[in-house]
VOLO-696534 format. One record per residue (C-alpha): x, y, z; residue in one letter. Coordinates in steps of 0.001 Angstrom, whole numbers, always signed. Layout:
<pts>
PT         u         v         w   residuo
PT         X         Y         Z         A
...
</pts>
This chain:
<pts>
PT         u         v         w   residuo
PT    -22369    -53319    -10062         M
PT    -23550    -50369     -9074         A
PT    -21966    -47639    -11848         F
PT    -19718    -47647    -14774         I
PT    -18131    -44725    -15947         E
PT    -16567    -44882    -19867         P
PT    -13280    -42127    -19668         S
PT    -14208    -39082    -21539         R
PT     -9913    -38613    -22686         F
PT     -9047    -42390    -22654         E
PT    -10512    -45185    -24852         A
PT     -8875    -47539    -22346         A
PT     -9828    -45888    -19056         E
PT    -12822    -46625    -17181         A
PT    -14294    -46132    -13423         F
PT    -16356    -48605    -11661         V
PT    -18355    -48233     -8802         V
PT    -19766    -51457     -6366         L
PT    -22039    -51780     -4238         D
PT    -22240    -54632     -1741         D
PT    -24052    -52629     +1531         H
PT    -26862    -55595     +1492         R
PT    -23638    -57995     +2893         R
PT    -23080    -55269     +5270         S
PT    -19792    -54416     +3565         N
PT    -20421    -50116     +3863         F
PT    -16850    -49492     +2178         A
PT    -16759    -47539      -791         P
PT    -15703    -49571     -4048         L
PT    -14654    -47800     -6403         I
PT    -12181    -48901     -9315         F
PT    -10134    -47883    -12543         R
PT     -8471    -49708    -15409         T
PT     -6558    -48116    -17914         R
PT     -6114    -51218    -19780         D
PT     -9409    -52362    -21214         W
PT    -10240    -54225    -17870         G
PT     -6987    -56592    -17294         R
PT     -6205    -54868    -14277         T
PT     -8140    -52825    -11582         W
PT     -6911    -50197     -8948         N
PT     -8982    -49242     -6133         S
PT     -9460    -45599     -5947         L
PT    -11038    -45591     -1890         A
PT     -9022    -44057      +435         T
PT     -9437    -43504     +4063         P
PT    -11020    -39865     +3703         D
PT    -14334    -41180     +2074         L
PT    -17178    -42122     +4326         R
PT    -19889    -44567     +3437         G
PT    -20549    -46686      +735         W
PT    -19943    -45458     -3101         A
PT    -23491    -44582     -5406         L
PT    -21763    -42845     -8604         A
PT    -18474    -40943    -10101         L
PT    -18377    -39141    -13086         V
PT    -15058    -37873    -14817         Q
PT    -15420    -33943    -15502         D
PT    -15613    -33074    -19038         P
PT    -12729    -30778    -19107         V
PT    -10347    -31919    -16760         R
PT     -9214    -35595    -16920         R
PT     -7840    -35354    -13430         E
PT    -11349    -33837    -11728         L
PT    -13848    -36424    -10542         L
PT    -17154    -36492     -8432         F
PT    -18081    -39303     -5963         L
PT    -21608    -39488     -4410         G
PT    -21976    -42205     -1603         T
PT    -24879    -42489      +904         E
PT    -23156    -40039     +3176         L
PT    -21806    -37312      +763         G
PT    -20215    -35522     -2300         L
PT    -16469    -35891     -2792         Y
PT    -14341    -34117     -5169         V
PT    -10926    -35573     -6348         S
PT     -8459    -32978     -7975         L
PT     -5664    -35709     -8614         D
PT     -7376    -38430    -10581         A
PT     -8684    -40135     -7577         G
PT     -5165    -40201     -5819         G
PT     -7368    -38388     -2545         S
PT    -10551    -36977     -2062         W
PT    -12226    -33710      -730         L
PT    -15614    -34400     +1168         A
PT    -18094    -31222       -59         V
PT    -19377    -29507     +2664         H
PT    -21993    -26817     +1072         A
PT    -25605    -26476     +1999         R
PT    -26333    -27670     -1709         L
PT    -29748    -28242      -630         A
PT    -30361    -24831      +426         D
PT    -28774    -23286     -3153         R
PT    -30989    -25989     -5129         L
PT    -34377    -25142     -3644         G
PT    -34917    -27881     -1102         D
PT    -33870    -26418     +2264         G
PT    -35234    -24804     +5009         P
PT    -35748    -21524     +2853         G
PT    -37341    -22912      -294         A
PT    -41277    -22002      -309         P
</pts>
């Protein structure tokens, strides 16, 4: 197991990110439970690229999720039903880009 994120809103809800790329499985493996781990549902969609590394739930909006993969950052506005790639030049904004001293 690579990463576990308990829900900030429901005690029975949690997210798990699995990493199986060392066995040549490069699919994003992200799951959610809403019943204390009895059942798990995949949050992976065809929109995602690269294996998943970490998932974080927004502390204010329950349905807002952030997912880091080996190839980028994704955001879900609908609790993992769909994902949007973040295409900002974050390195430049953090001072690590070409304009950094």
